PDB file as gemmi writes it, atoms N, CA and C in Angstrom:
CRYST1    1.000    1.000    1.000  90.00  90.00  90.00 P 1                      
ATOM      1  N   UNK A   1      25.120  36.388   3.931  1.00  0.00           N  
ATOM      2  CA  UNK A   1      24.800  35.149   4.763  1.00  0.00           C  
ATOM      3  C   UNK A   1      23.120  35.245   5.234  1.00  0.00           C  
ATOM      4  N   UNK A   2      22.372  34.009   4.601  1.00  0.00           N  
ATOM      5  CA  UNK A   2      21.118  33.652   4.651  1.00  0.00           C  
ATOM      6  C   UNK A   2      20.707  33.668   6.315  1.00  0.00           C  
ATOM      7  N   UNK A   3      19.741  33.685   7.006  1.00  0.00           N  
ATOM      8  CA  UNK A   3      19.879  34.333   8.190  1.00  0.00           C  
ATOM      9  C   UNK A   3      19.070  32.563   8.818  1.00  0.00           C  
ATOM     10  N   UNK A   4      18.614  31.908   7.735  1.00  0.00           N  
ATOM     11  CA  UNK A   4      18.379  30.740   8.036  1.00  0.00           C  
ATOM     12  C   UNK A   4      18.873  29.620   7.263  1.00  0.00           C  
ATOM     13  N   UNK A   5      19.138  28.369   7.325  1.00  0.00           N  
ATOM     14  CA  UNK A   5      19.818  27.050   6.936  1.00  0.00           C  
ATOM     15  C   UNK A   5      18.356  26.130   6.382  1.00  0.00           C  
ATOM     16  N   UNK A   6      18.498  26.494   4.655  1.00  0.00           N  
ATOM     17  CA  UNK A   6      17.010  25.441   4.159  1.00  0.00           C  
ATOM     18  C   UNK A   6      17.102  24.239   4.752  1.00  0.00           C  
ATOM     19  N   UNK A   7      16.113  23.506   4.629  1.00  0.00           N  
ATOM     20  CA  UNK A   7      15.470  21.907   5.191  1.00  0.00           C  
ATOM     21  C   UNK A   7      15.989  21.319   3.441  1.00  0.00           C  
ATOM     22  N   UNK A   8      17.273  21.150   3.491  1.00  0.00           N  
ATOM     23  CA  UNK A   8      17.618  20.261   2.185  1.00  0.00           C  
ATOM     24  C   UNK A   8      16.656  19.169   2.219  1.00  0.00           C  
ATOM     25  N   UNK A   9      16.695  18.379   3.552  1.00  0.00           N  
ATOM     26  CA  UNK A   9      16.433  16.967   3.147  1.00  0.00           C  
ATOM     27  C   UNK A   9      14.986  17.514   3.261  1.00  0.00           C  
ATOM     28  N   UNK A  10      14.244  17.959   3.753  1.00  0.00           N  
ATOM     29  CA  UNK A  10      12.912  17.993   3.753  1.00  0.00           C  
ATOM     30  C   UNK A  10      12.211  18.844   2.110  1.00  0.00           C  
ATOM     31  N   UNK A  11      13.089  19.403   1.627  1.00  0.00           N  
ATOM     32  CA  UNK A  11      12.559  20.134   0.640  1.00  0.00           C  
ATOM     33  C   UNK A  11      12.680  18.979  -0.682  1.00  0.00           C  
ATOM     34  N   UNK A  12      13.859  18.235  -0.612  1.00  0.00           N  
ATOM     35  CA  UNK A  12      13.991  17.171  -1.703  1.00  0.00           C  
ATOM     36  C   UNK A  12      13.350  16.264  -1.372  1.00  0.00           C  
ATOM     37  N   UNK A  13      12.609  15.383  -0.136  1.00  0.00           N  
ATOM     38  CA  UNK A  13      11.410  14.512   0.071  1.00  0.00           C  
ATOM     39  C   UNK A  13      10.311  14.869   0.251  1.00  0.00           C  
ATOM     40  N   UNK A  14       9.644  15.993   0.064  1.00  0.00           N  
ATOM     41  CA  UNK A  14       8.566  16.805   0.143  1.00  0.00           C  
ATOM     42  C   UNK A  14       7.745  15.984  -1.254  1.00  0.00           C  
ATOM     43  N   UNK A  15       6.389  15.937  -0.838  1.00  0.00           N  
ATOM     44  CA  UNK A  15       5.524  15.147  -1.692  1.00  0.00           C  
ATOM     45  C   UNK A  15       5.557  16.017  -2.792  1.00  0.00           C  
ATOM     46  N   UNK A  16       5.443  15.514  -4.441  1.00  0.00           N  
ATOM     47  CA  UNK A  16       5.822  16.630  -5.481  1.00  0.00           C  
ATOM     48  C   UNK A  16       4.019  17.065  -6.026  1.00  0.00           C  
ATOM     49  N   UNK A  17       4.101  18.173  -6.435  1.00  0.00           N  
ATOM     50  CA  UNK A  17       2.736  18.214  -7.512  1.00  0.00           C  
ATOM     51  C   UNK A  17       3.048  18.951  -8.454  1.00  0.00           C  
ATOM     52  N   UNK A  18       2.712  18.259  -9.688  1.00  0.00           N  
ATOM     53  CA  UNK A  18       2.753  19.503 -10.961  1.00  0.00           C  
ATOM     54  C   UNK A  18       1.496  19.349 -11.903  1.00  0.00           C  
ATOM     55  N   UNK A  19       1.603  20.694 -12.443  1.00  0.00           N  
ATOM     56  CA  UNK A  19       0.599  21.105 -13.205  1.00  0.00           C  
ATOM     57  C   UNK A  19       1.308  22.211 -14.247  1.00  0.00           C  
ATOM     58  N   UNK A  20       0.437  21.959 -15.607  1.00  0.00           N  
ATOM     59  CA  UNK A  20       1.077  23.077 -16.690  1.00  0.00           C  
ATOM     60  C   UNK A  20       0.654  24.561 -16.369  1.00  0.00           C  
ATOM     61  N   UNK A  21      -0.390  24.328 -15.301  1.00  0.00           N  
ATOM     62  CA  UNK A  21      -1.209  25.791 -15.394  1.00  0.00           C  
ATOM     63  C   UNK A  21      -2.868  26.237 -15.773  1.00  0.00           C  
ATOM     64  N   UNK A  22      -2.697  25.737 -16.834  1.00  0.00           N  
ATOM     65  CA  UNK A  22      -4.436  25.670 -17.646  1.00  0.00           C  
ATOM     66  C   UNK A  22      -5.112  24.801 -17.011  1.00  0.00           C  
ATOM     67  N   UNK A  23      -6.265  24.518 -16.726  1.00  0.00           N  
ATOM     68  CA  UNK A  23      -7.364  23.849 -16.500  1.00  0.00           C  
ATOM     69  C   UNK A  23      -6.827  22.101 -17.077  1.00  0.00           C  
ATOM     70  N   UNK A  24      -6.261  21.200 -16.595  1.00  0.00           N  
ATOM     71  CA  UNK A  24      -6.336  20.425 -17.316  1.00  0.00           C  
ATOM     72  C   UNK A  24      -5.884  19.192 -16.370  1.00  0.00           C  
ATOM     73  N   UNK A  25      -4.493  18.375 -16.210  1.00  0.00           N  
ATOM     74  CA  UNK A  25      -4.822  17.250 -15.222  1.00  0.00           C  
ATOM     75  C   UNK A  25      -3.542  17.752 -14.364  1.00  0.00           C  
ATOM     76  N   UNK A  26      -3.535  17.544 -12.772  1.00  0.00           N  
ATOM     77  CA  UNK A  26      -2.343  18.021 -12.034  1.00  0.00           C  
ATOM     78  C   UNK A  26      -2.100  16.601 -11.534  1.00  0.00           C  
ATOM     79  N   UNK A  27      -0.960  16.343 -11.445  1.00  0.00           N  
ATOM     80  CA  UNK A  27      -0.327  15.328 -11.013  1.00  0.00           C  
ATOM     81  C   UNK A  27       0.137  15.273  -9.566  1.00  0.00           C  
ATOM     82  N   UNK A  28       0.132  14.627  -8.717  1.00  0.00           N  
ATOM     83  CA  UNK A  28       0.486  14.286  -7.745  1.00  0.00           C  
ATOM     84  C   UNK A  28       0.765  13.164  -6.609  1.00  0.00           C  
ATOM     85  N   UNK A  29       1.677  13.387  -5.583  1.00  0.00           N  
ATOM     86  CA  UNK A  29       2.108  12.012  -4.846  1.00  0.00           C  
ATOM     87  C   UNK A  29       1.508  12.283  -3.790  1.00  0.00           C  
ATOM     88  N   UNK A  30       1.348  11.174  -3.178  1.00  0.00           N  
ATOM     89  CA  UNK A  30       0.152  11.085  -1.894  1.00  0.00           C  
ATOM     90  C   UNK A  30       1.184  12.074  -0.920  1.00  0.00           C  
ATOM     91  N   UNK A  31       0.154  12.860  -0.521  1.00  0.00           N  
ATOM     92  CA  UNK A  31       1.212  13.497   1.186  1.00  0.00           C  
ATOM     93  C   UNK A  31       0.968  14.740   0.470  1.00  0.00           C  
ATOM     94  N   UNK A  32       0.512  15.531  -0.261  1.00  0.00           N  
ATOM     95  CA  UNK A  32      -0.390  16.756  -0.670  1.00  0.00           C  
ATOM     96  C   UNK A  32      -0.979  17.339   0.528  1.00  0.00           C  
ATOM     97  N   UNK A  33      -1.327  18.114   0.828  1.00  0.00           N  
ATOM     98  CA  UNK A  33      -2.232  18.847   1.438  1.00  0.00           C  
ATOM     99  C   UNK A  33      -3.833  19.077   0.983  1.00  0.00           C  
ATOM    100  N   UNK A  34      -4.914  18.542   1.929  1.00  0.00           N  
ATOM    101  CA  UNK A  34      -6.364  18.366   0.769  1.00  0.00           C  
ATOM    102  C   UNK A  34      -6.829  19.733   0.557  1.00  0.00           C  
ATOM    103  N   UNK A  35      -6.576  20.892   1.294  1.00  0.00           N  
ATOM    104  CA  UNK A  35      -7.001  22.111   0.746  1.00  0.00           C  
ATOM    105  C   UNK A  35      -6.303  22.413  -0.687  1.00  0.00           C  
ATOM    106  N   UNK A  36      -4.680  21.910  -0.593  1.00  0.00           N  
ATOM    107  CA  UNK A  36      -3.845  22.289  -2.143  1.00  0.00           C  
ATOM    108  C   UNK A  36      -5.063  21.560  -3.373  1.00  0.00           C  
ATOM    109  N   UNK A  37      -4.922  20.375  -2.708  1.00  0.00           N  
ATOM    110  CA  UNK A  37      -5.697  19.322  -3.985  1.00  0.00           C  
ATOM    111  C   UNK A  37      -7.023  20.132  -4.131  1.00  0.00           C  
ATOM    112  N   UNK A  38      -8.004  20.382  -3.430  1.00  0.00           N  
ATOM    113  CA  UNK A  38      -9.681  20.873  -3.340  1.00  0.00           C  
ATOM    114  C   UNK A  38      -9.055  22.439  -4.392  1.00  0.00           C  
ATOM    115  N   UNK A  39      -7.862  23.001  -3.964  1.00  0.00           N  
ATOM    116  CA  UNK A  39      -7.803  24.622  -4.678  1.00  0.00           C  
ATOM    117  C   UNK A  39      -7.656  24.099  -6.085  1.00  0.00           C  
ATOM    118  N   UNK A  40      -7.318  23.373  -6.185  1.00  0.00           N  
ATOM    119  CA  UNK A  40      -6.734  23.058  -7.659  1.00  0.00           C  
ATOM    120  C   UNK A  40      -7.748  22.590  -8.369  1.00  0.00           C  
ATOM    121  N   UNK A  41      -8.819  21.536  -7.425  1.00  0.00           N  
ATOM    122  CA  UNK A  41     -10.308  20.978  -8.344  1.00  0.00           C  
ATOM    123  C   UNK A  41     -10.780  22.172  -8.748  1.00  0.00           C  
ATOM    124  N   UNK A  42     -10.911  23.297  -7.738  1.00  0.00           N  
ATOM    125  CA  UNK A  42     -11.944  24.028  -8.298  1.00  0.00           C  
ATOM    126  C   UNK A  42     -11.876  25.484  -8.997  1.00  0.00           C  
ATOM    127  N   UNK A  43     -10.076  25.133  -9.517  1.00  0.00           N  
ATOM    128  CA  UNK A  43      -9.624  25.801 -10.576  1.00  0.00           C  
ATOM    129  C   UNK A  43     -10.058  24.749 -12.026  1.00  0.00           C  
ATOM    130  N   UNK A  44     -10.320  23.838 -12.013  1.00  0.00           N  
ATOM    131  CA  UNK A  44     -10.906  23.034 -13.179  1.00  0.00           C  
ATOM    132  C   UNK A  44      -9.836  21.841 -13.616  1.00  0.00           C  
ATOM    133  N   UNK A  45      -9.008  21.498 -12.367  1.00  0.00           N  
ATOM    134  CA  UNK A  45      -7.871  20.800 -12.663  1.00  0.00           C  
ATOM    135  C   UNK A  45      -8.593  19.237 -12.545  1.00  0.00           C  
ATOM    136  N   UNK A  46      -8.050  17.727 -13.215  1.00  0.00           N  
ATOM    137  CA  UNK A  46      -8.357  17.016 -13.211  1.00  0.00           C  
ATOM    138  C   UNK A  46      -7.342  16.422 -11.935  1.00  0.00           C  
ATOM    139  N   UNK A  47      -7.432  15.352 -11.231  1.00  0.00           N  
ATOM    140  CA  UNK A  47      -6.317  14.944 -10.244  1.00  0.00           C  
ATOM    141  C   UNK A  47      -5.749  13.884 -10.610  1.00  0.00           C  
ATOM    142  N   UNK A  48      -4.671  13.625 -10.330  1.00  0.00           N  
ATOM    143  CA  UNK A  48      -4.112  11.889 -11.022  1.00  0.00           C  
ATOM    144  C   UNK A  48      -3.357  11.543  -9.977  1.00  0.00           C  
ATOM    145  N   UNK A  49      -3.407  11.142  -8.643  1.00  0.00           N  
ATOM    146  CA  UNK A  49      -2.464  10.514  -8.218  1.00  0.00           C  
ATOM    147  C   UNK A  49      -1.459   9.313  -8.663  1.00  0.00           C  
ATOM    148  N   UNK A  50       0.155   9.774  -8.510  1.00  0.00           N  
ATOM    149  CA  UNK A  50       0.776   9.044  -8.951  1.00  0.00           C  
ATOM    150  C   UNK A  50       1.612   8.119  -7.914  1.00  0.00           C  
ATOM    151  N   UNK A  51       2.334   6.927  -7.848  1.00  0.00           N  
ATOM    152  CA  UNK A  51       3.085   6.953  -6.405  1.00  0.00           C  
ATOM    153  C   UNK A  51       4.193   7.512  -6.438  1.00  0.00           C  
ATOM    154  N   UNK A  52       4.962   7.939  -7.370  1.00  0.00           N  
ATOM    155  CA  UNK A  52       5.773   9.059  -7.454  1.00  0.00           C  
ATOM    156  C   UNK A  52       6.397   9.672  -8.613  1.00  0.00           C  
ATOM    157  N   UNK A  53       7.114  10.357  -8.817  1.00  0.00           N  
ATOM    158  CA  UNK A  53       7.747  11.042  -9.875  1.00  0.00           C  
ATOM    159  C   UNK A  53       8.315  12.159 -10.229  1.00  0.00           C  
ATOM    160  N   UNK A  54       9.730  12.688 -10.853  1.00  0.00           N  
ATOM    161  CA  UNK A  54      10.493  13.711 -10.683  1.00  0.00           C  
ATOM    162  C   UNK A  54      11.293  12.838  -9.775  1.00  0.00           C  
ATOM    163  N   UNK A  55      13.017  13.626 -10.232  1.00  0.00           N  
ATOM    164  CA  UNK A  55      13.903  13.017  -9.325  1.00  0.00           C  
ATOM    165  C   UNK A  55      14.323  14.429  -9.156  1.00  0.00           C  
ATOM    166  N   UNK A  56      15.089  14.761  -8.205  1.00  0.00           N  
ATOM    167  CA  UNK A  56      16.265  15.788  -8.182  1.00  0.00           C  
ATOM    168  C   UNK A  56      17.201  15.385  -6.676  1.00  0.00           C  
ATOM    169  N   UNK A  57      18.298  16.059  -7.343  1.00  0.00           N  
ATOM    170  CA  UNK A  57      19.283  15.997  -5.979  1.00  0.00           C  
ATOM    171  C   UNK A  57      19.170  17.809  -5.377  1.00  0.00           C  
ATOM    172  N   UNK A  58      19.316  17.979  -4.491  1.00  0.00           N  
ATOM    173  CA  UNK A  58      19.774  19.138  -3.887  1.00  0.00           C  
ATOM    174  C   UNK A  58      21.164  19.578  -3.065  1.00  0.00           C  
ATOM    175  N   UNK A  59      21.992  21.059  -3.479  1.00  0.00           N  
ATOM    176  CA  UNK A  59      23.038  21.246  -2.420  1.00  0.00           C  
ATOM    177  C   UNK A  59      22.794  22.863  -2.268  1.00  0.00           C  
ATOM    178  N   UNK A  60      23.573  23.019  -1.236  1.00  0.00           N  
ATOM    179  CA  UNK A  60      23.355  24.648  -0.465  1.00  0.00           C  
ATOM    180  C   UNK A  60      24.695  24.630  -0.018  1.00  0.00           C  
ATOM    181  N   UNK A  61      24.826  26.036  -0.349  1.00  0.00           N  
ATOM    182  CA  UNK A  61      26.432  26.459   0.306  1.00  0.00           C  
ATOM    183  C   UNK A  61      25.977  27.633   0.458  1.00  0.00           C  
ATOM    184  N   UNK A  62      25.472  27.998   1.836  1.00  0.00           N  
ATOM    185  CA  UNK A  62      25.514  29.186   2.317  1.00  0.00           C  
ATOM    186  C   UNK A  62      26.846  30.305   2.071  1.00  0.00           C  
ATOM    187  N   UNK A  63      27.358  30.028   1.920  1.00  0.00           N  
ATOM    188  CA  UNK A  63      28.665  31.455   1.487  1.00  0.00           C  
ATOM    189  C   UNK A  63      29.097  30.883  -0.007  1.00  0.00           C  
ATOM    190  N   UNK A  64      28.221  30.306  -0.666  1.00  0.00           N  
ATOM    191  CA  UNK A  64      28.592  30.595  -1.855  1.00  0.00           C  
ATOM    192  C   UNK A  64      29.938  28.877  -2.247  1.00  0.00           C  
ATOM    193  N   UNK A  65      30.118  29.452  -4.243  1.00  0.00           N  
ATOM    194  CA  UNK A  65      31.278  28.321  -4.318  1.00  0.00           C  
ATOM    195  C   UNK A  65      32.292  29.453  -4.710  1.00  0.00           C  
ATOM    196  N   UNK A  66      33.491  29.182  -4.756  1.00  0.00           N  
ATOM    197  CA  UNK A  66      34.106  27.865  -3.877  1.00  0.00           C  
ATOM    198  C   UNK A  66      33.739  27.823  -2.497  1.00  0.00           C  
ATOM    199  N   UNK A  67      33.570  26.392  -2.169  1.00  0.00           N  
ATOM    200  CA  UNK A  67      33.147  25.967  -0.837  1.00  0.00           C  
ATOM    201  C   UNK A  67      33.822  27.117   0.088  1.00  0.00           C  
ATOM    202  N   UNK A  68      33.448  27.058   1.122  1.00  0.00           N  
ATOM    203  CA  UNK A  68      34.576  27.981   2.251  1.00  0.00           C  
ATOM    204  C   UNK A  68      33.882  27.626   3.616  1.00  0.00           C  
ATOM    205  N   UNK A  69      33.149  26.579   3.334  1.00  0.00           N  
ATOM    206  CA  UNK A  69      32.418  26.091   4.455  1.00  0.00           C  
ATOM    207  C   UNK A  69      31.504  24.944   4.621  1.00  0.00           C  
ATOM    208  N   UNK A  70      31.031  24.526   5.099  1.00  0.00           N  
ATOM    209  CA  UNK A  70      30.134  23.539   4.786  1.00  0.00           C  
ATOM    210  C   UNK A  70      29.534  23.080   3.690  1.00  0.00           C  
ATOM    211  N   UNK A  71      28.600  22.175   3.186  1.00  0.00           N  
ATOM    212  CA  UNK A  71      27.804  22.508   2.302  1.00  0.00           C  
ATOM    213  C   UNK A  71      27.036  21.658   2.586  1.00  0.00           C  
ATOM    214  N   UNK A  72      25.496  21.213   2.128  1.00  0.00           N  
ATOM    215  CA  UNK A  72      24.984  20.478   1.840  1.00  0.00           C  
ATOM    216  C   UNK A  72      24.606  19.943   0.778  1.00  0.00           C  
ATOM    217  N   UNK A  73      24.209  18.269   0.398  1.00  0.00           N  
ATOM    218  CA  UNK A  73      24.008  17.494  -0.502  1.00  0.00           C  
ATOM    219  C   UNK A  73      23.092  16.491  -0.243  1.00  0.00           C  
ATOM    220  N   UNK A  74      21.960  16.567  -1.157  1.00  0.00           N  
ATOM    221  CA  UNK A  74      21.076  16.083  -0.582  1.00  0.00           C  
ATOM    222  C   UNK A  74      20.454  15.115  -1.402  1.00  0.00           C  
ATOM    223  N   UNK A  75      20.623  13.566  -1.883  1.00  0.00           N  
ATOM    224  CA  UNK A  75      19.762  13.160  -2.738  1.00  0.00           C  
ATOM    225  C   UNK A  75      18.281  12.377  -2.731  1.00  0.00           C  
ATOM    226  N   UNK A  76      17.685  12.200  -3.510  1.00  0.00           N  
ATOM    227  CA  UNK A  76      16.117  12.242  -3.716  1.00  0.00           C  
ATOM    228  C   UNK A  76      15.976  10.933  -3.191  1.00  0.00           C  
ATOM    229  N   UNK A  77      15.074  11.002  -1.836  1.00  0.00           N  
ATOM    230  CA  UNK A  77      14.997   9.776  -1.486  1.00  0.00           C  
ATOM    231  C   UNK A  77      14.011   8.786  -2.302  1.00  0.00           C  
ATOM    232  N   UNK A  78      13.664   8.782  -3.407  1.00  0.00           N  
ATOM    233  CA  UNK A  78      12.781   7.961  -4.398  1.00  0.00           C  
ATOM    234  C   UNK A  78      13.815   7.181  -5.405  1.00  0.00           C  
ATOM    235  N   UNK A  79      15.250   7.556  -5.161  1.00  0.00           N  
ATOM    236  CA  UNK A  79      16.071   7.018  -6.179  1.00  0.00           C  
ATOM    237  C   UNK A  79      16.977   6.542  -5.667  1.00  0.00           C  
ATOM    238  N   UNK A  80      17.732   5.549  -6.204  1.00  0.00           N  
ATOM    239  CA  UNK A  80      19.119   5.203  -5.681  1.00  0.00           C  
ATOM    240  C   UNK A  80      20.355   6.157  -5.817  1.00  0.00           C  
ATOM    241  N   UNK A  81      20.433   7.098  -6.203  1.00  0.00           N  
ATOM    242  CA  UNK A  81      21.258   7.868  -6.264  1.00  0.00           C  
ATOM    243  C   UNK A  81      22.385   8.818  -5.287  1.00  0.00           C  
ATOM    244  N   UNK A  82      23.325   8.974  -5.440  1.00  0.00           N  
ATOM    245  CA  UNK A  82      24.484   9.774  -4.649  1.00  0.00           C  
ATOM    246  C   UNK A  82      24.689  10.861  -4.699  1.00  0.00           C  
ATOM    247  N   UNK A  83      24.673  11.540  -3.379  1.00  0.00           N  
ATOM    248  CA  UNK A  83      25.396  12.870  -3.545  1.00  0.00           C  
ATOM    249  C   UNK A  83      26.440  13.063  -2.261  1.00  0.00           C  
ATOM    250  N   UNK A  84      27.672  13.359  -2.948  1.00  0.00           N  
ATOM    251  CA  UNK A  84      28.690  13.944  -2.707  1.00  0.00           C  
ATOM    252  C   UNK A  84      29.192  14.626  -3.068  1.00  0.00           C  
ATOM    253  N   UNK A  85      30.523  15.184  -2.010  1.00  0.00           N  
ATOM    254  CA  UNK A  85      31.470  16.541  -2.776  1.00  0.00           C  
ATOM    255  C   UNK A  85      32.620  16.165  -2.237  1.00  0.00           C  
ATOM    256  N   UNK A  86      33.514  16.538  -2.624  1.00  0.00           N  
ATOM    257  CA  UNK A  86      35.452  16.270  -2.523  1.00  0.00           C  
ATOM    258  C   UNK A  86      35.757  17.762  -2.365  1.00  0.00           C  
ATOM    259  N   UNK A  87      37.168  17.802  -1.565  1.00  0.00           N  
ATOM    260  CA  UNK A  87      37.626  19.050  -1.218  1.00  0.00           C  
ATOM    261  C   UNK A  87      38.706  18.875  -2.278  1.00  0.00           C  
ATOM    262  N   UNK A  88      39.294  19.488  -3.189  1.00  0.00           N  
ATOM    263  CA  UNK A  88      40.542  19.184  -3.414  1.00  0.00           C  
ATOM    264  C   UNK A  88      41.763  19.794  -3.123  1.00  0.00           C  
ATOM    265  N   UNK A  89      41.841  20.315  -2.008  1.00  0.00           N  
ATOM    266  CA  UNK A  89      42.924  20.728  -1.518  1.00  0.00           C  
ATOM    267  C   UNK A  89      43.388  19.198  -0.182  1.00  0.00           C  
TER     268      UNK A  89                                                      
END                                                                             
């Protein structure tokens, strides 16, 4: 069992940043720390602010599957998706 429960809501809702790794365009959402952006610029990346990109849903089951205790299911706040679970019993 992990010592701490991850902040799934915070992780799924965090601002996104993506680059392919080579000096090229780094695309990012508003909210990325200024020092992180400056670090990428210093590596030769051109920076491109996007209003939002990428979609992800998350789930975390501390004891694994099949589920033996409460799991967290989180939908991306950038979408109108749904994150649910059902118990077959």
